[in-house]
N, C-alpha and C positions, 0 to 999 in steps of 0.2 A: 327391442321393445322400449317404448317411451314411458314417461311418467303417467301415473293414473290421473285422470282429469280432476282438477281442483274443484272444490264445492263451496269455498268461502274465501273471503279476502284474506283471512288469517292463513289458510292453507296456501294461497298464492304467495303471500309474503314469505312464508317458511320455505316454500319450494325455491323461490328466487334466491333467498339467502343461502340455502344449501348448495345451489348451483354456483354461486359466486365464491363461497368458501370462507376462509378465516377473515378476510377483509370485511365481510358483511357482519361478522360477529362483533367486531370492534365498533362498527357504525350501524348497529341494528336499527335504531330509531330512524336515522337518515335513510337507510335502505327501505324501511317500511313506508316512509313518507314518499320517497321517490317511486316506489312501486304503485302507490295510489295515484300519483301524478301521471304515471304512464297509462293507467287505466282511464283517467279523465281525458287524455289527449289521444288515445289510441284510435286511429281511423278504422274501426272494425269493419265497416262495409267495404271500404277500399281494400283492406288487408284480406278480407274473405275472397274478394274477386282475384287478388293476386295469388292466393293459395290455390284457387281453382286453376289458375293459368300456369302454375309452376312447371308444368311439363313443356311449355313452349319456350323457345329460345328468347332471351332478352327479358324475361319476366323478373329475373333476379335484380336487374338494375332498378326497376320500379320499386321493389321492396326496399332496396338500400336507400333510395331517395326518400321513401316514406319514413324509414327509421331515422334519417337525418332530420326530417321535419318534426317528428315526435320528440326527439332529443332536444331540438332547439326550443320548441314550445315549453317543454318541461323546465329547461334551464332558465328561460326568460321568467317564467312564473316563480320559480324557486329563488332566483337572484333578487327579484323584487320583494318577495315575502321575507327572505332572510337577510336581505341587504348584503349579499356575498360580494367580495372583491378579492382580487389578487390570488394568492396561493390557496386560500380556502375554496374559492370558486373553481380553480384548476383541479384541486384534489377531488372535490365532490363531483366535478364533471366526469372524471374517470369512473366513479361509482355509478353515476347516472347512465353513462354509455354501456357499462356492463349490464345494468338492469334492463335497459331497452333491448339489448342483444339477447339476454336470457328470456325475456318476455316473448320476443320474436321466435326464439327456438321452441318455446312451448306452443306458441300460436301455430306455427307451421308443422308441428309434429304429427297431429292427427285431426281429422274432422271432429272427433269427440272432444278433444281438448279445446278446439275453437268454440264449440257450443258451450262448454263449461266456462271458458274465459269470458265469453259474451255475457253470461249470467252474472259473473263477478263484476265485469265492467259496468253493467247496468245498475248493480247495487251500489257501487262506488259513486256513480253519477247521480244516485238518488232517483233513478227511473223506475225501480221496482223495490219490493220489500225483501 
């Protein structure tokens, strides 16, 4: 049985942190900012299509490609905003990858979770109230 669908950005952030574990506690602010970035760049329509196709062979490769694109877009934005370089960038990249993976785990868990995550994504993007 999966996690209950999230109803807010705060719940999503807390769920992601709990899934990552102690590392997220040490970097709580970064984890929360990265989670919001993933919401901004998550290709929800494409990922919804992939979720519906998961029973077909080869659909996992499309999801992995999409996760790599989300990670790259988030990394690029965060590097520019925080002027990350060297070891800082490498360390935070590991956290970002973990967040993208946990977000994907939630996304692909159930149709109800996808609906709930879409609502959170739209709120983060400022598309709804």
